[in-house]
N, C-alpha and C positions, 0 to 999 in steps of 0.2 A: 710710366715703363711702357714701351712698345713693345710689339712681337720681338722685333731682332733684337732688342736687350735684354728679354724674357730668355728667347732661345740661346745667347750668349752667356746669360748665366748657369742654364740646364749643360749646354757643352761643355763650360770649364769645370763645374762639379762633376763630370761624368770622365771629363780627363783626369781630372784627381785620383777619383778611383781607381780606373784603370791603370796608372802608373802605380798605385800600390797592386793593384790583382797582377801586374805582370814584373812583379817583384822591383821597383826601382825607387820604394819611396823611402826615406831615413827618417823617422818618425816624424818630429815636428821641424826637422831641418828642409831646407829648398823649398821652393815656391813655385807657384803657375800662374801668367798676369795675363788677363786679356784686356783689350781696350775695350771701352763700352763704345758701341756703334751709336753713328748720330745723337751725338748730346744737341741737348736744345742750343740753338743758335742764339737766343738772348743769352747764354750763359755757356759758351763755347771754349771752355777750360777744356784741358784734359782731362779725362775721368777713366778709373781702370778698376779692376776687378781682383782680388786677391784672397788666400784664403786668410779664417780667423786664426791669430796665432793661438799656436796651443793645440789646434785639433789635428789629429791623425788624417790622413789624406783619404782612408776609409770611408771616416764620418762628413766628410764634406757634402751638404746639400746646395741645390741653385739659393736658396735662401739664405744660407749661412756666409756665402760670399757679402767682403765689406766692400764698399765703393769706395776708391782713395783717390787723393789727386796727385799730381806727377809728382809731390816731395814724399807719398807714402802715407801721407795722416788721412785718417777716416773723414770723411763727409757725413756719412748717416751710420747707422745700424749699430746695437750694442754690445759686440763682440772686439777684443781688443786687436791689432793688427802690431806687425813687429817692420817699422819704418826701415829700419837699417836691411833688411832684408829685401826690400824693393830696390836697393840701389842699383843693383845691378840689372833689374829688370827697365828701370825709368830710364835711362841713358838711352837702351837702347829703342825704347817706344818713342822718345823726343826724338831722335836721331833719324831713322827709317818709318816712315808714313807708312809704307806697305807691310809693314809687320803688326797683327792684330793681337797674337801671341806669343810670349816668350817663355819656355819653358825649362826648366834646370833640374839637374839629379847629380847625385851623388852614390849612384850603384858601384857597386865593387867592382863589378867588370871596364866600365867607365872611370873610374879610380886609378885601375890598375893603367890601362891602356893612356889615361894622361901621363903616367910616369914613364912612359916609355920615349925614347927619343923621336922614333920614327912616325911617332902616335898613331891614325888609323891606318893600317895596310889595306891592298887590295887582294885578301885572299879568298873573299866571298865575292857573288853578287852584291849580296848585304854593304863589303868593304867598299866595294868599287863604285856602288851609288854615290860615296861622296870623296871619290878622286879627285882633287884641285878643287872639291868643294866644299873644304871644313877651313874655319880660319883657327888659330891657335895662340893662345894667351900666356904667357910667363908667370907663374906662381910669384905675387906680393905679399903676402900675406892675407889676413882675414879682410874682406871686403868692406873697408870703412873707411877708404881714403877717396874723397870726391875727384880728385885730381886722374884716378885709375879709370874712372867712368869713360873719359876721351879715351884710352888706350884699349877699354873692350872694343869701344864701338871702333875704332880702326881697324882691330885686330880682326871682327865679325867682317867688315867691309860689306861687302855684297851678298855674303853666303848666307845660306840658312842654318849651319851648323859651327859651333866652337868647342874647341876642346880646351878646359882651362888645363893647364899643368897641376899636377898632384891634384887638384882639385876636382873636376865632375866633367859633366857635358852640359851643353845647351842646344836649345833649338829654337827657330824662329819660324812661324807659319803668317798668312794671310787670314788664316783662318784657324780656329782650338784643332779642329780634326786635322789639318796638315801639320802642326806644330810636334803633336803625338804622334803621327806617323811616321815623322821625320825621327821622332825619337826612338819608336819602336823599332827603327830599322837600324839606327846608330849603335842602340843596343844589343841587337844579335851580333852585329859585325864584331863588338867590343868582346863579346862572349865566344863570338866563334875566331876568333884571333888568338884570344888566351888558350882554348884549348887545342888550336894548331901548333900554336909555339909550346904549349906542356909536354908536347910527343917528343919534340928534342930531332924531328926528324928533318931534313933537308928542304926550304922552301921552295913552292913552285911557284912564281910571281908571274900574273898574266903580261901581255904585250901593253907599253903604256900608252897606245893607240886604242887597242881593245877597251883598256878601263875608261878611258877618255869617253869612245862612245858609248859605252855602258852608262856611266853618268849622265850623259846628255839625254839618253832615253829617259832614263827617271827622272831628270829635271822639266819632263814636259807631261809626268802622270798626275796633276793636279785633280783632275777631272776624276780621273778613277779614284782616287782617296777619298772625294764627297759623296761621289754616287756608290760607292760600290764598298769600300774599305770601312769607313766610319760609320756604317749601319751596323754594317757586322761586328764590330767591335760594341756597339750600343747594343746590341741582341744579347752578344755575351754577357753583357755587364747586367742586363736586367735579369737574365738567371742569375747570376752569382752575386749580386750585390745592388737588389733594386731601391729606391729610395731617394735616390740624386735627386730628382727634379724636384722633391718638395721645396 
C-alpha cells in the first residue's frame, strides 16, 4: 500500500463517520465507495474500497474497509461485503473516470425531496448550487437489475449529484472530500426546502440567471474544499469520534 492508497482509506473512513455525525446515515443501509488510486500497473484492474457489511457508519476504520473488484466481490480481508449494494456505485465508477468517490444516502430530508415533482428548488444558496447541476432518476424498485445501471449513468450524465426518486441522494467527486462536501451542501438544501415548504408561505424564487451564475461559482470551488473545508471537518471528527485512522 502506497501513501496515496493509505490516505484514501483514512479519508473514506472519515467520510463514513462524518455522514453519521451529520445525521445522514441509515443503519447498515447505503454505501460510500472510493476508487483505489495508483493500482499496480502489473495488475491494472479497477479496485475499490467499501464498508464491511453490517458495520454502522460510526464504526468504520481505515483498516476495516474492504477492497473489492468492479463486481463488488472482496479481493482481500476477513469482513463480508454486500455486492448488491455496490451495483449503483460500480456502474458510475466504470463510466466516469473522473469519479474517485460515490456517496449515497437515505436521509429523511433527501427522501422527502426525492418524492417532490420539482425536486431540489433554488430556495437557498445551498439549493442554487445545484441549479441545473443535478440529475434525476425515476424509481424502478430495489436496485437489483443490471440493465438499470445504464439508466443511472445516463441520468447522472456529467453532473456531480443525482436525486433518486422515492429513494435518496447521490453525489460523486474527484476526491472523497469533494463527494462529502457536495452531499453536506445538498442535504442542507433539502432540509431548508422542507422547512420553507412547511411554513405554507408564498415562495420567493430567485431569478433563473442569478441561480445559474451562483451554481457556476460553486462549481469552481473545489480548491476551497480540499484546502479549507475538509480539514475543518476532520478537526471536528477528531474531537467527536476519533479512531477512524486505525
